[in-house]
Structure formats: structure tokens, C-alpha cells
N, CA, C and O atoms as a printed pandas DataFrame, in Angstrom:
     atom_number atom_name residue_name chain_id  residue_number  x_coord  y_coord  z_coord
0              1         N          MET        A               1   38.703  -18.266   43.805
1              2        CA          MET        A               1   38.495  -19.638   44.225
2              3         C          MET        A               1   37.486  -20.304   43.292
3              4         O          MET        A               1   36.496  -19.685   42.903
4              5         N          ALA        A               2   37.733  -21.551   42.937
5              6        CA          ALA        A               2   36.848  -22.297   42.041
6              7         C          ALA        A               2   35.544  -22.651   42.749
7              8         O          ALA        A               2   35.497  -22.812   43.969
8              9         N          GLU        A               3   34.503  -22.766   41.957
9             10        CA          GLU        A               3   33.208  -23.167   42.492
10            11         C          GLU        A               3   33.307  -24.603   43.013
11            12         O          GLU        A               3   33.949  -25.440   42.378
12            13         N          PRO        A               4   32.683  -24.905   44.162
13            14        CA          PRO        A               4   32.732  -26.271   44.695
14            15         C          PRO        A               4   32.073  -27.267   43.737
15            16         O          PRO        A               4   31.158  -26.916   42.993
16            17         N          LEU        A               5   32.541  -28.487   43.768
17            18        CA          LEU        A               5   31.905  -29.557   43.012
18            19         C          LEU        A               5   30.504  -29.815   43.569
19            20         O          LEU        A               5   29.540  -29.975   42.821
20            21         N          LEU        A               6   30.418  -29.850   44.898
21            22        CA          LEU        A               6   29.152  -30.073   45.590
22            23         C          LEU        A               6   29.018  -29.038   46.687
23            24         O          LEU        A               6   29.963  -28.792   47.437
24            25         N          SER        A               7   27.850  -28.432   46.783
25            26        CA          SER        A               7   27.606  -27.426   47.810
26            27         C          SER        A               7   26.220  -27.635   48.404
27            28         O          SER        A               7   25.226  -27.688   47.680
28            29         N          LEU        A               8   26.162  -27.752   49.720
29            30        CA          LEU        A               8   24.892  -27.824   50.442
30            31         C          LEU        A               8   24.743  -26.552   51.249
31            32         O          LEU        A               8   25.687  -26.118   51.910
32            33         N          ARG        A               9   23.569  -25.952   51.200
33            34        CA          ARG        A               9   23.295  -24.741   51.965
34            35         C          ARG        A               9   21.929  -24.865   52.627
35            36         O          ARG        A               9   20.905  -24.989   51.955
36            37         N          GLY        A              10   21.930  -24.829   53.955
37            38        CA          GLY        A              10   20.680  -24.845   54.705
38            39         C          GLY        A              10   19.859  -26.106   54.523
39            40         O          GLY        A              10   18.637  -26.073   54.667
40            41         N          LEU        A              11   20.510  -27.220   54.207
41            42        CA          LEU        A              11   19.789  -28.466   53.938
42            43         C          LEU        A              11   19.036  -28.915   55.189
43            44         O          LEU        A              11   19.631  -29.153   56.240
44            45         N          THR        A              12   17.731  -29.023   55.052
45            46        CA          THR        A              12   16.866  -29.411   56.160
46            47         C          THR        A              12   15.914  -30.492   55.670
47            48         O          THR        A              12   15.197  -30.294   54.689
48            49         N          VAL        A              13   15.904  -31.635   56.349
49            50        CA          VAL        A              13   15.060  -32.769   55.984
50            51         C          VAL        A              13   14.093  -33.044   57.126
51            52         O          VAL        A              13   14.498  -33.251   58.270
52            53         N          ARG        A              14   12.797  -33.041   56.789
53            54        CA          ARG        A              14   11.738  -33.258   57.780
54            55         C          ARG        A              14   11.392  -34.746   57.865
55            56         O          ARG        A              14   11.278  -35.439   56.855
56            57         N          LEU        A              15   11.228  -35.208   59.103
57            58        CA          LEU        A              15   10.811  -36.584   59.363
58            59         C          LEU        A              15    9.288  -36.652   59.465
59            60         O          LEU        A              15    8.638  -35.622   59.643
60            61         N          PRO        A              16    8.710  -37.850   59.354
61            62        CA          PRO        A              16    7.251  -37.968   59.432
62            63         C          PRO        A              16    6.726  -37.685   60.837
63            64         O          PRO        A              16    7.457  -37.762   61.825
64            65         N          LYS        A              17    5.456  -37.360   60.892
65            66        CA          LYS        A              17    4.805  -37.160   62.194
66            67         C          LYS        A              17    4.958  -38.430   63.020
67            68         O          LYS        A              17    4.860  -39.538   62.493
68            69         N          GLY        A              18    5.198  -38.265   64.311
69            70        CA          GLY        A              18    5.377  -39.399   65.199
70            71         C          GLY        A              18    6.821  -39.856   65.342
71            72         O          GLY        A              18    7.114  -40.726   66.162
72            73         N          ALA        A              19    7.724  -39.283   64.558
73            74        CA          ALA        A              19    9.150  -39.617   64.696
74            75         C          ALA        A              19    9.670  -39.046   66.008
75            76         O          ALA        A              19    9.006  -38.223   66.639
76            77         N          ASP        A              20   10.849  -39.478   66.414
77            78        CA          ASP        A              20   11.404  -39.016   67.691
78            79         C          ASP        A              20   11.843  -37.557   67.657
79            80         O          ASP        A              20   12.128  -36.972   68.702
80            81         N          ARG        A              21   11.901  -36.964   66.467
81            82        CA          ARG        A              21   12.230  -35.541   66.333
82            83         C          ARG        A              21   11.622  -35.034   65.027
83            84         O          ARG        A              21   11.246  -35.824   64.160
84            85         N          GLU        A              22   11.529  -33.732   64.897
85            86        CA          GLU        A              22   10.892  -33.139   63.720
86            87         C          GLU        A              22   11.777  -33.206   62.478
87            88         O          GLU        A              22   11.292  -33.461   61.375
88            89         N          PHE        A              23   13.088  -32.972   62.665
89            90        CA          PHE        A              23   14.008  -32.915   61.532
90            91         C          PHE        A              23   15.140  -33.926   61.690
91            92         O          PHE        A              23   15.684  -34.097   62.780
92            93         N          ALA        A              24   15.487  -34.590   60.595
93            94        CA          ALA        A              24   16.662  -35.464   60.590
94            95         C          ALA        A              24   17.914  -34.638   60.362
95            96         O          ALA        A              24   18.967  -34.923   60.932
96            97         N          LEU        A              25   17.799  -33.616   59.529
97            98        CA          LEU        A              25   18.887  -32.677   59.235
98            99         C          LEU        A              25   18.325  -31.278   59.367
99           100         O          LEU        A              25   17.179  -31.017   59.001
100          101         N          GLN        A              26   19.141  -30.384   59.891
101          102        CA          GLN        A              26   18.677  -29.008   60.040
102          103         C          GLN        A              26   19.812  -28.044   59.718
103          104         O          GLN        A              26   20.817  -27.986   60.427
104          105         N          ASP        A              27   19.635  -27.290   58.636
105          106        CA          ASP        A              27   20.567  -26.235   58.223
106          107         C          ASP        A              27   21.994  -26.743   58.013
107          108         O          ASP        A              27   22.949  -26.149   58.514
108          109         N          VAL        A              28   22.133  -27.838   57.275
109          110        CA          VAL        A              28   23.452  -28.395   56.971
110          111         C          VAL        A              28   24.093  -27.595   55.840
111          112         O          VAL        A              28   23.478  -27.390   54.793
112          113         N          ASP        A              29   25.320  -27.148   56.053
113          114        CA          ASP        A              29   26.120  -26.454   55.044
114          115         C          ASP        A              29   27.419  -27.222   54.856
115          116         O          ASP        A              29   28.061  -27.612   55.831
116          117         N          LEU        A              30   27.809  -27.441   53.596
117          118        CA          LEU        A              30   29.139  -27.992   53.327
118          119         C          LEU        A              30   29.498  -27.740   51.875
119          120         O          LEU        A              30   28.628  -27.614   51.013
120          121         N          ASP        A              31   30.780  -27.671   51.625
121          122        CA          ASP        A              31   31.324  -27.556   50.276
122          123         C          ASP        A              31   32.338  -28.668   50.082
123          124         O          ASP        A              31   33.122  -28.979   50.979
124          125         N          LEU        A              32   32.310  -29.258   48.907
125          126        CA          LEU        A              32   33.261  -30.300   48.553
126          127         C          LEU        A              32   33.908  -29.903   47.232
127          128         O          LEU        A              32   33.226  -29.742   46.220
128          129         N          ALA        A              33   35.218  -29.748   47.250
129          130        CA          ALA        A              33   35.954  -29.359   46.047
130          131         C          ALA        A              33   36.248  -30.587   45.193
131          132         O          ALA        A              33   36.304  -31.705   45.704
132          133         N          ARG        A              34   36.433  -30.380   43.909
133          134        CA          ARG        A              34   36.816  -31.462   43.002
134          135         C          ARG        A              34   38.115  -32.095   43.518
135          136         O          ARG        A              34   39.075  -31.383   43.812
136          137         N          GLY        A              35   38.147  -33.421   43.628
137          138        CA          GLY        A              35   39.318  -34.143   44.100
138          139         C          GLY        A              35   39.416  -34.253   45.613
139          140         O          GLY        A              35   40.271  -34.977   46.123
140          141         N          GLU        A              36   38.564  -33.553   46.331
141          142        CA          GLU        A              36   38.582  -33.587   47.794
142          143         C          GLU        A              36   37.817  -34.810   48.287
143          144         O          GLU        A              36   36.835  -35.226   47.672
144          145         N          ILE        A              37   38.268  -35.377   49.390
145          146        CA          ILE        A              37   37.590  -36.497   50.029
146          147         C          ILE        A              37   37.001  -35.997   51.334
147          148         O          ILE        A              37   37.681  -35.335   52.118
148          149         N          LEU        A              38   35.740  -36.313   51.564
149          150        CA          LEU        A              38   35.047  -35.891   52.775
150          151         C          LEU        A              38   34.565  -37.122   53.519
151          152         O          LEU        A              38   33.936  -38.003   52.933
152          153         N          CYS        A              39   34.854  -37.184   54.788
153          154        CA          CYS        A              39   34.380  -38.267   55.641
154          155         C          CYS        A              39   33.376  -37.676   56.621
155          156         O          CYS        A              39   33.701  -36.765   57.382
156          157         N          VAL        A              40   32.160  -38.197   56.597
157          158        CA          VAL        A              40   31.113  -37.732   57.506
158          159         C          VAL        A              40   31.004  -38.759   58.623
159          160         O          VAL        A              40   30.730  -39.933   58.375
160          161         N          VAL        A              41   31.218  -38.311   59.844
161          162        CA          VAL        A              41   31.235  -39.193   61.001
162          163         C          VAL        A              41   30.160  -38.738   61.978
163          164         O          VAL        A              41   29.984  -37.541   62.206
164          165         N          GLY        A              42   29.450  -39.689   62.547
165          166        CA          GLY        A              42   28.443  -39.344   63.541
166          167         C          GLY        A              42   27.806  -40.591   64.110
167          168         O          GLY        A              42   27.996  -41.699   63.609
168          169         N          GLU        A              43   27.054  -40.387   65.157
169          170        CA          GLU        A              43   26.358  -41.491   65.809
170          171         C          GLU        A              43   25.284  -42.053   64.893
171          172         O          GLU        A              43   24.871  -41.403   63.932
172          173         N          SER        A              44   24.841  -43.255   65.195
173          174        CA          SER        A              44   23.728  -43.852   64.477
174          175         C          SER        A              44   22.514  -42.931   64.597
175          176         O          SER        A              44   22.182  -42.475   65.691
176          177         N          GLY        A              45   21.863  -42.661   63.481
177          178        CA          GLY        A              45   20.689  -41.796   63.496
178          179         C          GLY        A              45   20.994  -40.317   63.421
179          180         O          GLY        A              45   20.088  -39.494   63.554
180          181         N          SER        A              46   22.263  -39.958   63.208
181          182        CA          SER        A              46   22.624  -38.533   63.204
182          183         C          SER        A              46   22.387  -37.848   61.859
183          184         O          SER        A              46   22.520  -36.629   61.761
184          185         N          GLY        A              47   22.037  -38.615   60.817
185          186        CA          GLY        A              47   21.705  -38.002   59.536
186          187         C          GLY        A              47   22.730  -38.180   58.434
187          188         O          GLY        A              47   22.600  -37.569   57.374
188          189         N          LYS        A              48   23.744  -38.998   58.654
189          190        CA          LYS        A              48   24.778  -39.207   57.630
190          191         C          LYS        A              48   24.175  -39.783   56.351
191          192         O          LYS        A              48   24.386  -39.245   55.264
192          193         N          SER        A              49   23.436  -40.859   56.480
193          194        CA          SER        A              49   22.848  -41.506   55.305
194          195         C          SER        A              49   21.774  -40.641   54.665
195          196         O          SER        A              49   21.663  -40.601   53.440
196          197         N          LEU        A              50   20.985  -39.949   55.473
197          198        CA          LEU        A              50   19.950  -39.083   54.909
198          199         C          LEU        A              50   20.551  -37.907   54.154
199          200         O          LEU        A              50   19.954  -37.425   53.191
200          201         N          THR        A              51   21.724  -37.434   54.574
201          202        CA          THR        A              51   22.401  -36.377   53.818
202          203         C          THR        A              51   22.741  -36.886   52.425
203          204         O          THR        A              51   22.457  -36.216   51.432
204          205         N          ALA        A              52   23.345  -38.066   52.346
205          206        CA          ALA        A              52   23.706  -38.648   51.051
206          207         C          ALA        A              52   22.464  -38.958   50.220
207          208         O          ALA        A              52   22.448  -38.726   49.011
208          209         N          THR        A              53   21.434  -39.477   50.863
209          210        CA          THR        A              53   20.202  -39.806   50.163
210          211         C          THR        A              53   19.532  -38.550   49.606
211          212         O          THR        A              53   18.987  -38.574   48.503
212          213         N          ALA        A              54   19.572  -37.462   50.362
213          214        CA          ALA        A              54   19.012  -36.191   49.878
214          215         C          ALA        A              54   19.789  -35.690   48.667
215          216         O          ALA        A              54   19.189  -35.227   47.697
216          217         N          ILE        A              55   21.109  -35.776   48.711
217          218        CA          ILE        A              55   21.935  -35.351   47.574
218          219         C          ILE        A              55   21.553  -36.144   46.329
219          220         O          ILE        A              55   21.467  -35.583   45.236
220          221         N          MET        A              56   21.327  -37.431   46.488
221          222        CA          MET        A              56   20.985  -38.301   45.359
222          223         C          MET        A              56   19.537  -38.139   44.895
223          224         O          MET        A              56   19.157  -38.676   43.855
224          225         N          GLY        A              57   18.735  -37.407   45.656
225          226        CA          GLY        A              57   17.324  -37.251   45.304
226          227         C          GLY        A              57   16.526  -38.509   45.560
227          228         O          GLY        A              57   15.565  -38.798   44.846
228          229         N          LEU        A              58   16.921  -39.265   46.581
229          230        CA          LEU        A              58   16.298  -40.558   46.869
230          231         C          LEU        A              58   15.638  -40.611   48.246
231          232         O          LEU        A              58   15.488  -41.695   48.810
232          233         N          LEU        A              59   15.247  -39.476   48.788
233          234        CA          LEU        A              59   14.556  -39.489   50.077
234          235         C          LEU        A              59   13.256  -40.279   49.942
235          236         O          LEU        A              59   12.586  -40.183   48.914
236          237         N          PRO        A              60   12.887  -41.059   50.964
237          238        CA          PRO        A              60   11.667  -41.864   50.888
238          239         C          PRO        A              60   10.405  -41.006   51.035
239          240         O          PRO        A              60    9.738  -41.020   52.069
240          241         N          ALA        A              61   10.104  -40.267   49.980
241          242        CA          ALA        A              61    8.934  -39.380   49.963
242          243         C          ALA        A              61    7.669  -40.229   49.950
243          244         O          ALA        A              61    7.716  -41.365   49.479
244          245         N          PRO        A              62    6.566  -39.738   50.436
245          246        CA          PRO        A              62    6.364  -38.387   50.965
246          247         C          PRO        A              62    6.623  -38.270   52.461
247          248         O          PRO        A              62    6.554  -37.172   53.015
248          249         N          ARG        A              63    6.918  -39.383   53.119
249          250        CA          ARG        A              63    7.060  -39.334   54.582
250          251         C          ARG        A              63    8.290  -38.549   55.032
251          252         O          ARG        A              63    8.209  -37.764   55.977
252          253         N          VAL        A              64    9.407  -38.750   54.377
253          254        CA          VAL        A              64   10.631  -37.999   54.681
254          255         C          VAL        A              64   10.850  -37.065   53.505
255          256         O          VAL        A              64   10.910  -37.515   52.361
256          257         N          ARG        A              65   10.971  -35.764   53.773
257          258        CA          ARG        A              65   11.056  -34.841   52.647
258          259         C          ARG        A              65   12.032  -33.706   52.891
259          260         O          ARG        A              65   12.311  -33.323   54.027
260          261         N          LEU        A              66   12.539  -33.184   51.791
261          262        CA          LEU        A              66   13.398  -32.006   51.842
262          263         C          LEU        A              66   12.518  -30.817   52.196
263          264         O          LEU        A              66   11.633  -30.441   51.427
264          265         N          GLU        A              67   12.758  -30.239   53.338
265          266        CA          GLU        A              67   11.970  -29.101   53.816
266          267         C          GLU        A              67   12.444  -27.803   53.171
267          268         O          GLU        A              67   11.638  -26.984   52.731
268          269         N          ARG        A              68   13.764  -27.627   53.122
269          270        CA          ARG        A              68   14.336  -26.418   52.518
270          271         C          ARG        A              68   15.829  -26.649   52.308
271          272         O          ARG        A              68   16.406  -27.614   52.809
272          273         N          GLY        A              69   16.427  -25.750   51.566
273          274        CA          GLY        A              69   17.862  -25.801   51.354
274          275         C          GLY        A              69   18.221  -25.970   49.892
275          276         O          GLY        A              69   17.364  -26.179   49.034
276          277         N          SER        A              70   19.498  -25.875   49.641
277          278        CA          SER        A              70   20.044  -25.938   48.296
278          279         C          SER        A              70   21.081  -27.050   48.215
279          280         O          SER        A              70   21.908  -27.220   49.110
280          281         N          ILE        A              71   21.016  -27.807   47.115
281          282        CA          ILE        A              71   22.017  -28.825   46.805
282          283         C          ILE        A              71   22.492  -28.523   45.390
283          284         O          ILE        A              71   21.752  -28.710   44.424
284          285         N          ARG        A              72   23.726  -28.056   45.274
285          286        CA          ARG        A              72   24.277  -27.717   43.961
286          287         C          ARG        A              72   25.414  -28.681   43.634
287          288         O          ARG        A              72   26.320  -28.894   44.439
288          289         N          PHE        A              73   25.346  -29.256   42.437
289          290        CA          PHE        A              73   26.382  -30.151   41.936
290          291         C          PHE        A              73   26.868  -29.596   40.606
291          292         O          PHE        A              73   26.087  -29.425   39.670
292          293         N          GLU        A              74   28.166  -29.317   40.531
293          294        CA          GLU        A              74   28.758  -28.696   39.345
294          295         C          GLU        A              74   27.975  -27.455   38.923
295          296         O          GLU        A              74   27.790  -27.199   37.733
296          297         N          GLY        A              75   27.519  -26.691   39.913
297          298        CA          GLY        A              75   26.810  -25.445   39.659
298          299         C          GLY        A              75   25.337  -25.593   39.353
299          300         O          GLY        A              75   24.643  -24.588   39.204
300          301         N          GLU        A              76   24.834  -26.815   39.252
301          302        CA          GLU        A              76   23.432  -27.058   38.916
302          303         C          GLU        A              76   22.640  -27.366   40.183
303          304         O          GLU        A              76   23.041  -28.215   40.978
304          305         N          GLU        A              77   21.522  -26.678   40.368
305          306        CA          GLU        A              77   20.661  -26.882   41.534
306          307         C          GLU        A              77   19.899  -28.192   41.371
307          308         O          GLU        A              77   19.069  -28.319   40.470
308          309         N          LEU        A              78   20.173  -29.163   42.234
309          310        CA          LEU        A              78   19.557  -30.480   42.119
310          311         C          LEU        A              78   18.130  -30.522   42.642
311          312         O          LEU        A              78   17.333  -31.340   42.183
312          313         N          THR        A              79   17.792  -29.663   43.590
313          314        CA          THR        A              79   16.480  -29.751   44.237
314          315         C          THR        A              79   15.333  -29.368   43.316
315          316         O          THR        A              79   14.180  -29.677   43.615
316          317         N          THR        A              80   15.621  -28.707   42.211
317          318        CA          THR        A              80   14.555  -28.267   41.308
318          319         C          THR        A              80   14.551  -29.028   39.983
319          320         O          THR        A              80   13.784  -28.692   39.080
320          321         N          LEU        A              81   15.389  -30.037   39.859
321          322        CA          LEU        A              81   15.468  -30.781   38.601
322          323         C          LEU        A              81   14.252  -31.677   38.395
323          324         O          LEU        A              81   13.631  -32.137   39.353
324          325         N          SER        A              82   13.930  -31.913   37.144
325          326        CA          SER        A              82   12.877  -32.868   36.814
326          327         C          SER        A              82   13.372  -34.272   37.166
327          328         O          SER        A              82   14.579  -34.505   37.221
328          329         N          PRO        A              83   12.452  -35.202   37.402
329          330        CA          PRO        A              83   12.882  -36.579   37.672
330          331         C          PRO        A              83   13.753  -37.154   36.552
331          332         O          PRO        A              83   14.703  -37.886   36.825
332          333         N          ALA        A              84   13.439  -36.831   35.303
333          334        CA          ALA        A              84   14.230  -37.346   34.181
334          335         C          ALA        A              84   15.653  -36.795   34.212
335          336         O          ALA        A              84   16.607  -37.538   33.982
336          337         N          ARG        A              85   15.807  -35.509   34.493
337          338        CA          ARG        A              85   17.146  -34.910   34.548
338          339         C          ARG        A              85   17.935  -35.489   35.721
339          340         O          ARG        A              85   19.131  -35.750   35.593
340          341         N          MET        A              86   17.271  -35.692   36.863
341          342        CA          MET        A              86   17.957  -36.255   38.030
342          343         C          MET        A              86   18.409  -37.681   37.740
343          344         O          MET        A              86   19.501  -38.074   38.150
344          345         N          ARG        A              87   17.586  -38.463   37.038
345          346        CA          ARG        A              87   17.985  -39.831   36.668
346          347         C          ARG        A              87   19.201  -39.814   35.750
347          348         O          ARG        A              87   20.058  -40.693   35.838
348          349         N          ALA        A              88   19.281  -38.822   34.872
349          350        CA          ALA        A              88   20.418  -38.715   33.956
350          351         C          ALA        A              88   21.717  -38.422   34.707
351          352         O          ALA        A              88   22.787  -38.873   34.299
352          353         N          ILE        A              89   21.624  -37.673   35.795
353          354        CA          ILE        A              89   22.804  -37.338   36.604
354          355         C          ILE        A              89   23.169  -38.501   37.523
355          356         O          ILE        A              89   24.341  -38.844   37.679
356          357         N          ARG        A              90   22.145  -39.097   38.127
357          358        CA          ARG        A              90   22.362  -40.189   39.082
358          359         C          ARG        A              90   22.903  -41.414   38.344
359          360         O          ARG        A              90   22.307  -41.885   37.375
360          361         N          GLY        A              91   24.008  -41.905   38.805
361          362        CA          GLY        A              91   24.623  -43.074   38.190
362          363         C          GLY        A              91   25.661  -42.719   37.144
363          364         O          GLY        A              91   26.663  -43.419   36.994
364          365         N          ALA        A              92   25.429  -41.634   36.418
365          366        CA          ALA        A              92   26.390  -41.196   35.409
366          367         C          ALA        A              92   27.370  -40.177   35.980
367          368         O          ALA        A              92   28.560  -40.218   35.666
368          369         N          ARG        A              93   26.877  -39.261   36.819
369          370        CA          ARG        A              93   27.716  -38.192   37.376
370          371         C          ARG        A              93   27.879  -38.308   38.890
371          372         O          ARG        A              93   28.910  -37.922   39.441
372          373         N          ILE        A              94   26.861  -38.840   39.557
373          374        CA          ILE        A              94   26.876  -39.018   41.015
374          375         C          ILE        A              94   26.524  -40.474   41.289
375          376         O          ILE        A              94   25.581  -41.005   40.703
376          377         N          GLY        A              95   27.272  -41.119   42.170
377          378        CA          GLY        A              95   26.988  -42.501   42.511
378          379         C          GLY        A              95   26.984  -42.703   44.012
379          380         O          GLY        A              95   27.488  -41.872   44.768
380          381         N          MET        A              96   26.413  -43.811   44.428
381          382        CA          MET        A              96   26.328  -44.102   45.857
382          383         C          MET        A              96   26.423  -45.609   46.045
383          384         O          MET        A              96   25.762  -46.373   45.341
384          385         N          ILE        A              97   27.244  -46.031   46.993
385          386        CA          ILE        A              97   27.272  -47.430   47.407
386          387         C          ILE        A              97   26.490  -47.492   48.708
387          388         O          ILE        A              97   26.895  -46.911   49.715
388          389         N          PHE        A              98   25.378  -48.191   48.683
389          390        CA          PHE        A              98   24.510  -48.238   49.851
390          391         C          PHE        A              98   25.145  -49.064   50.955
391          392         O          PHE        A              98   25.984  -49.924   50.691
392          393         N          GLN        A              99   24.745  -48.804   52.187
393          394        CA          GLN        A              99   25.420  -49.386   53.335
394          395         C          GLN        A              99   24.971  -50.799   53.675
395          396         O          GLN        A              99   25.546  -51.413   54.574
396          397         N          GLU        A             100   23.968  -51.339   52.994
397          398        CA          GLU        A             100   23.560  -52.708   53.267
398          399         C          GLU        A             100   24.598  -53.641   52.643
399          400         O          GLU        A             100   24.608  -53.803   51.423
400          401         N          PRO        A             101   25.464  -54.256   53.439
401          402        CA          PRO        A             101   26.597  -55.001   52.888
402          403         C          PRO        A             101   26.198  -56.181   52.011
403          404         O          PRO        A             101   26.939  -56.533   51.093
404          405         N          MET        A             102   25.067  -56.790   52.261
405          406        CA          MET        A             102   24.671  -57.957   51.474
406          407         C          MET        A             102   24.134  -57.569   50.098
407          408         O          MET        A             102   24.067  -58.419   49.210
408          409         N          THR        A             103   23.752  -56.316   49.902
409          410        CA          THR        A             103   23.222  -55.888   48.607
410          411         C          THR        A             103   24.162  -54.942   47.876
411          412         O          THR        A             103   23.919  -54.610   46.716
412          413         N          ALA        A             104   25.229  -54.502   48.529
413          414        CA          ALA        A             104   26.130  -53.522   47.915
414          415         C          ALA        A             104   26.957  -54.131   46.791
415          416         O          ALA        A             104   27.212  -53.477   45.780
416          417         N          LEU        A             105   27.373  -55.369   46.962
417          418        CA          LEU        A             105   28.203  -56.031   45.958
418          419         C          LEU        A             105   27.502  -57.293   45.483
419          420         O          LEU        A             105   27.003  -58.081   46.287
420          421         N          ASN        A             106   27.469  -57.472   44.190
421          422        CA          ASN        A             106   26.819  -58.641   43.615
422          423         C          ASN        A             106   27.798  -59.300   42.652
423          424         O          ASN        A             106   28.041  -58.781   41.563
424          425         N          PRO        A             107   28.368  -60.456   43.049
425          426        CA          PRO        A             107   29.367  -61.097   42.181
426          427         C          PRO        A             107   28.722  -61.528   40.907
427          428         O          PRO        A             107   29.388  -62.090   40.037
């Protein structure tokens, strides 16, 4: 079997003190194959956007942070990359359309 394009293992994201819960994500595992489409469905506040934000390396640090876990894209571990290397991947290899409809598209 081919290596997944994207693989999450044990992804856990900690919320700031005083939040309604300690973790936004806890031990998330998923694999996405090249050409596969994945739809993440859940209630508001269930961690869908934070999962995508963690993959992109855009968590609002230091208040919200990756506690533990692995994010591998094309076999490369994203959680240990330098900011410069992550910037090189973001936008060129991985992209995200943010959910704010008024800022997502700019004619």
C-alpha cells in the first residue's frame, strides 16, 4: 500500500486555561490518500477548523498549542519543521480556504 499523502497520528491540541475544556482535539488519527476527498463533519466547536489549522501550522500560539501527535505530509513530519520550511510548503503544496465568507474571495 502506498504511503498516505497526509497522515495524522495522536493529534492533540490544548486550549488555553479557562476554556470550556482542556483539549480541542484529542488523539485524532486519519490518513488521506492522494486523490482522495475527505469531508469532516461535526457540530460547531467540535474541532474541524482547528484540525485544518494545526495541519497548516497556523494554530494561534501560544494560547492554543499542539500538545502532541504527528502530522506527516508526503512523508515529511510537519510538526518539527522550521518556520521557513513550513512557509515554503504552505501555499505551494498545502492550501486552505478560510471559512470567513467575506474574506475568502476577493474580486
